C-alpha positions in Angstrom: 19.2 10.0 -13.9 15.7 8.6 -13.7 14.6 6.8 -10.5 14.3 3.0 -10.8 10.8 1.8 -11.5 9.0 0.4 -8.4 9.0 -3.3 -7.9 6.5 -5.5 -6.2 7.2 -8.8 -4.4 4.1 -11.1 -4.1 3.4 -14.1 -1.9 1.7 -17.2 -3.3 -2.1 -17.0 -3.2 -3.7 -18.4 -0.1 -7.4 -19.0 0.7 -9.1 -16.9 3.5 -12.1 -18.9 4.6 -15.1 -17.5 6.5 -14.4 -16.9 10.2 -17.4 -19.0 11.2 -19.9 -21.6 9.9 -21.9 -20.6 6.8 -24.9 -22.1 5.0 -24.3 -24.6 2.2 -26.3 -25.3 -0.9 -26.7 -23.4 -4.1 -28.3 -20.1 -4.9 -29.8 -19.5 -8.4 -28.8 -16.3 -10.3 -31.5 -13.8 -11.2 -32.6 -13.4 -14.8 -30.6 -10.2 -14.9 -27.4 -12.0 -13.8 -27.9 -14.8 -16.3 -27.6 -12.3 -19.2 -24.4 -12.7 -21.0 -23.7 -9.0 -21.1 -23.3 -8.8 -17.3 -21.5 -12.1 -16.8 -18.1 -10.5 -16.9 -15.2 -10.0 -14.4 -14.7 -6.4 -13.1 -11.3 -5.5 -11.6 -11.0 -2.7 -9.2 -8.6 -1.3 -6.6 -9.4 0.1 -3.2 -6.8 2.4 -1.8 -6.5 2.6 2.0 -4.3 4.9 4.1 -2.6 3.6 7.2 -3.5 5.8 10.3 -0.5 8.1 11.0 -0.7 7.0 14.7 -0.8 3.3 13.9 2.4 1.7 15.2 1.5 -1.8 14.2 3.9 -3.8 12.0 3.2 -4.7 8.4 2.5 -8.2 9.4 -0.1 -7.1 12.0 -1.8 -4.9 9.3 -1.9 -7.8 6.9 -3.3 -10.0 9.6 -6.0 -7.4 10.3 -6.9 -7.5 6.6 -7.2 -11.3 6.6 -9.3 -11.3 9.8 -11.6 -8.5 8.4 -12.2 -10.5 5.2 -12.8 -13.7 7.1 -15.4 -12.0 9.4 -17.1 -10.3 6.4 -17.5 -13.7 4.6 -19.8 -15.0 7.3 -22.8 -12.7 6.6 -21.7 -12.5 2.9 -21.2 -16.2 2.6 -22.1 -16.5 -1.1 -18.8 -14.6 -1.9 -16.9 -17.5 -0.2 -18.5 -19.9 -2.7 -17.9 -20.6 -6.4 -19.8 -20.1 -9.6 -21.0 -23.4 -11.0 -23.1 -24.4 -14.0 -24.7 -27.8 -13.3 -27.1 -27.2 -16.2 -25.9 -25.5 -19.4 -27.0 -21.9 -19.4 -28.1 -22.0 -15.8 -25.2 -20.7 -13.6 -25.6 -20.8 -9.8 -23.6 -19.8 -6.8 -22.4 -23.0 -5.0 -22.0 -22.0 -1.4 -19.0 -24.1 -0.7 -17.5 -21.9 2.0 -14.1 -22.2 0.5 -13.2 -18.5 0.9 -11.5 -15.9 -1.2 -8.0 -15.8 -2.6 -5.6 -13.5 -0.8 -2.2 -12.4 -2.1 0.2 -10.4 0.1 2.5 -8.1 -1.7 5.0 -5.4 -0.8 6.1 -2.6 -3.1 9.4 -0.8 -3.1 7.6 2.5 -2.9 5.0 4.1 -0.7 1.6 5.3 -1.6 2.9 8.9 -1.3 5.5 8.1 -3.9 2.8 7.3 -6.4 0.4 10.1 -5.4 -2.0 7.6 -3.7 -2.6 6.0 -7.1 -4.7 9.1 -8.0 -3.1 9.1 -11.5 -4.3 5.6 -12.1 -5.7 4.4 -14.6 -3.5 6.6 -16.7 -0.1 5.9 -15.2 -0.1 2.1 -15.4 -1.8 1.1 -18.6 -2.6 -2.5 -19.4 -2.1 -4.0 -22.8 -5.5 -4.0 -24.6 -7.3 -7.3 -24.6 -10.2 -6.3 -26.9 -9.5 -3.4 -29.2 -11.7 -1.8 -31.8 -10.7 1.9 -31.2 -7.6 3.8 -30.1 -9.2 5.8 -27.3 -7.4 8.6 -25.5 -7.6 7.8 -21.8 -8.0 10.8 -19.4 -9.6 11.9 -16.2 -11.7 15.0 -15.5 -13.1 16.3 -12.3 -16.7 17.7 -12.3 -17.1 20.1 -9.3 -20.2 20.1 -7.0 -20.7 23.8 -7.9 -20.9 23.0 -11.6 -23.4 20.2 -10.9 -25.5 22.3 -8.6 -25.6 25.1 -11.2 -27.2 22.8 -13.8 -29.6 21.3 -11.3 -30.7 24.9 -10.4 -31.2 25.6 -14.1 -33.3 22.5 -14.6 -35.4 23.4 -11.5 -35.9 26.9 -12.7 -36.9 26.0 -16.3 -38.9 22.8 -15.7 -39.9 22.9 -12.0 -38.4 19.4 -11.8 -35.6 17.9 -9.9 -32.8 15.9 -11.5 -29.9 13.8 -10.3 -26.1 14.2 -10.4 -26.1 11.4 -12.9 -28.5 13.3 -15.2 -26.4 16.4 -15.1 -23.0 14.7 -15.6 -24.3 12.5 -18.4 -25.8 15.5 -20.2 -22.5 17.3 -20.1 -20.6 14.4 -21.5 -23.1 13.5 -24.2 -23.3 17.1 -25.4 -19.5 17.7 -25.4 -18.8 14.4 -27.2 -21.3 15.2 -29.9 -19.6 18.5 -30.5 -16.2 16.9 -30.6 -16.5 13.9 -32.8 -17.8 15.9 -35.8 -20.5 13.5 -37.0 -22.7 14.5 -39.9 -25.6 16.7 -38.7 -28.2 14.0 -39.3 -26.0 11.1 -38.1 -27.4 9.3 -35.1 -25.5 9.5 -31.8 -26.5 7.2 -29.0 -26.2 7.1 -25.2 -26.4 3.9 -23.2 -26.5 3.4 -19.5 -27.8 1.0 -16.8 -30.2 2.3 -14.2 -31.0 0.8 -10.8 -34.3 -1.0 -10.5 -34.3 -2.2 -6.9 -37.0 0.4 -6.1 -39.3 -1.2 -8.7 -39.2 -4.7 -7.1 -40.9 -3.7 -3.9 -41.4 -6.9 -1.8 -40.2 -9.2 -4.5 -36.7 -9.3 -3.1 -36.0 -11.9 -0.4 -36.0 -10.7 3.2 -34.4 -11.1 5.6 -32.1 -13.3 3.6 -31.1 -10.5 1.3 -30.3 -10.3 -2.4 -26.8 -10.5 -3.8 -27.5 -10.0 -7.5 -27.7 -7.1 -9.8 -30.8 -4.8 -9.9 -30.2 -2.9 -13.1 -31.7 -2.6 -16.5 -30.2 -1.0 -19.7 -31.6 2.2 -21.1 -30.5 5.0 -23.4 -31.5 7.3 -26.1 -30.6 8.2 -29.7 -30.7 11.6 -31.3 -29.3 13.4 -34.4 -25.9 14.7 -33.8 -26.9 18.3 -34.6 -29.8 18.1 -32.2 -27.5 17.2 -29.3 -24.9 19.8 -30.2 -27.6 22.6 -30.4 -29.6 21.5 -27.4 -29.2 23.1 -24.0 -28.0 21.1 -21.0 -31.5 21.4 -19.5 -33.0 19.9 -22.7 -30.5 17.0 -22.7 -31.2 16.4 -18.9 -34.9 16.3 -19.7 -34.3 13.7 -22.5 -32.2 11.5 -20.1 -34.9 11.7 -17.4 -37.5 10.6 -20.0 -35.3 7.7 -21.1 -35.0 6.6 -17.4 -38.8 6.8 -17.0 -39.3 4.7 -20.1 -36.7 2.2 -18.8 -38.8 1.6 -15.7 -41.8 0.7 -17.8 -39.8 -1.6 -20.1 -38.2 -3.3 -17.0 -41.6 -4.1 -15.5 -42.8 -5.3 -18.9 -39.8 -7.6 -19.2 -40.2 -8.8 -15.6 -43.8 -9.8 -16.5 -42.7 -11.8 -19.5 -42.7 -9.2 -22.2 -39.8 -7.6 -24.1 -38.5 -10.9 -25.5 -35.9 -9.1 -27.7 -32.4 -8.8 -26.2 -32.4 -5.7 -24.1 -28.6 -5.5 -23.9 -28.1 -5.0 -27.7 -25.7 -2.0 -28.2 -24.4 -0.7 -31.5 -20.6 -1.1 -31.0 -19.6 1.8 -33.2 -18.1 5.3 -32.6 -21.5 6.9 -32.5 -22.4 5.1 -29.2 -21.4 6.3 -25.8 -21.8 4.0 -22.7 -21.6 5.5 -19.3 -21.3 3.6 -16.0 -21.9 5.2 -12.6 -19.7 3.7 -9.8 -20.1 6.6 -7.4 -23.0 4.9 -5.6 -22.0 1.2 -5.9 -20.8 1.1 -2.3 -17.2 0.1 -2.7 -16.1 3.5 -1.2 -18.0 2.6 2.1 -16.6 -0.8 2.7 -14.7 -1.2 6.0 -12.8 -4.5 6.4 -11.6 -3.5 9.9 -9.1 -0.8 9.0 -11.2 2.1 7.9 -12.9 3.1 4.6 -10.9 3.5 1.4 -9.7 6.9 0.3 -10.1 6.1 -3.4 -11.6 3.3 -5.5 -11.2 2.9 -9.2 -11.8 0.3 -11.9 -9.1 -1.5 -14.0 -11.1 -2.6 -17.0 -9.5 0.0 -19.3 -8.1 -2.6 -21.6 -11.4 -3.2 -23.3 -11.7 -0.7 -26.1 -14.8 -2.0 -28.0 -17.1 0.9 -27.3 -16.7 4.5 -26.2 -17.2 4.6 -22.5 -17.0 6.8 -19.3 -16.9 5.6 -15.7 -18.1 7.9 -12.9 -16.1 7.6 -9.7 -15.9 9.4 -6.4 -12.7 11.4 -6.4 -10.0 10.6 -3.9 -10.8 11.9 -0.4 -11.2 14.7 0.6 -12.2 15.9 -2.8 -15.8 16.3 -3.7 -17.7 16.1 -6.9 -17.4 13.4 -9.6 -14.3 12.0 -11.3 -14.7 10.9 -14.9 -12.5 8.2 -16.3 -12.8 8.8 -20.0 -12.2 6.4 -22.9 -14.6 7.8 -25.4 -12.8 9.7 -28.1 -9.8 9.0 -30.4 -6.8 11.4 -30.8 -8.3 13.7 -33.5 -11.2 14.6 -31.2 -9.5 14.6 -27.8 -8.5 18.2 -27.5 -12.0 19.6 -28.6 -13.7 17.1 -26.3 -11.6 18.0 -23.3 -11.9 21.7 -23.9 -15.7 21.5 -24.2 -15.9 19.5 -21.0 -13.7 21.8 -19.0 -16.0 24.7 -20.0 -18.7 23.0 -18.0 -16.7 21.3 -15.3 
């Protein structure tokens, strides 16, 4: 007889205000954050393990969470505010100091019973909200050894260094091109957003800090046959060149050029969009009860474009965990087999 499904009991939402006084007023959004393409909600879960030696009660642990959030909202006071749009098309952060919503919940199972949620997002699918494709959802781990092997190949053949992002993205782009079976001359596209904070120099406010995005979209397009037949080193080189071109386009846009929409993406099966969450910082957040053991996104109900999200795997694992939503059933087996050859 199957075990009963876990149940969750939730308390009514309650506001957690900052633990101390915070500045008021409004903060304008950057030109990047005003772009419609990035004005979206992103859901994610942080998984924390209770210390085995911790004898505190559940109520005390919840109180520690609330106190940790309240203290964090003092230096990060814009988070305690609200998004407002006093002028159409000009959203701002209204620093009201209201706080963040907090919901206490208790499950009828333990984290160990659900494998620390490591099987998420596959085990608890959400009904699709935007659907254009029927993607197969899966996860694959890319080992540090596999990444280092390709980095060493790039260094040996080009005398250049490359990043983990370059290597992992090249693996996925090549394997997917081989799996989806496009016509040899059909265009396959890769889209990504790269950090641009290093390009802004002294433009960012200091010491007040900057809370907005510092990214700009980039990518490349190639004939399917060219991607399939290229070596990983050649694809890594193409990705590095696309990132270099992105830097120039960003500076041009910042100076008033590049008037065309830079977030235009062809929403068809030939496009692959990758997002790197492994360096966002959510894995390093400590609210007063330690760092999370695992962080993952929940936006797997939007199936309008083939996508892959890069995560840090659950501790103590190393490498990169890929959350894949980029191929439909007829291509899933070949894609997974090709990826495992490189992982």
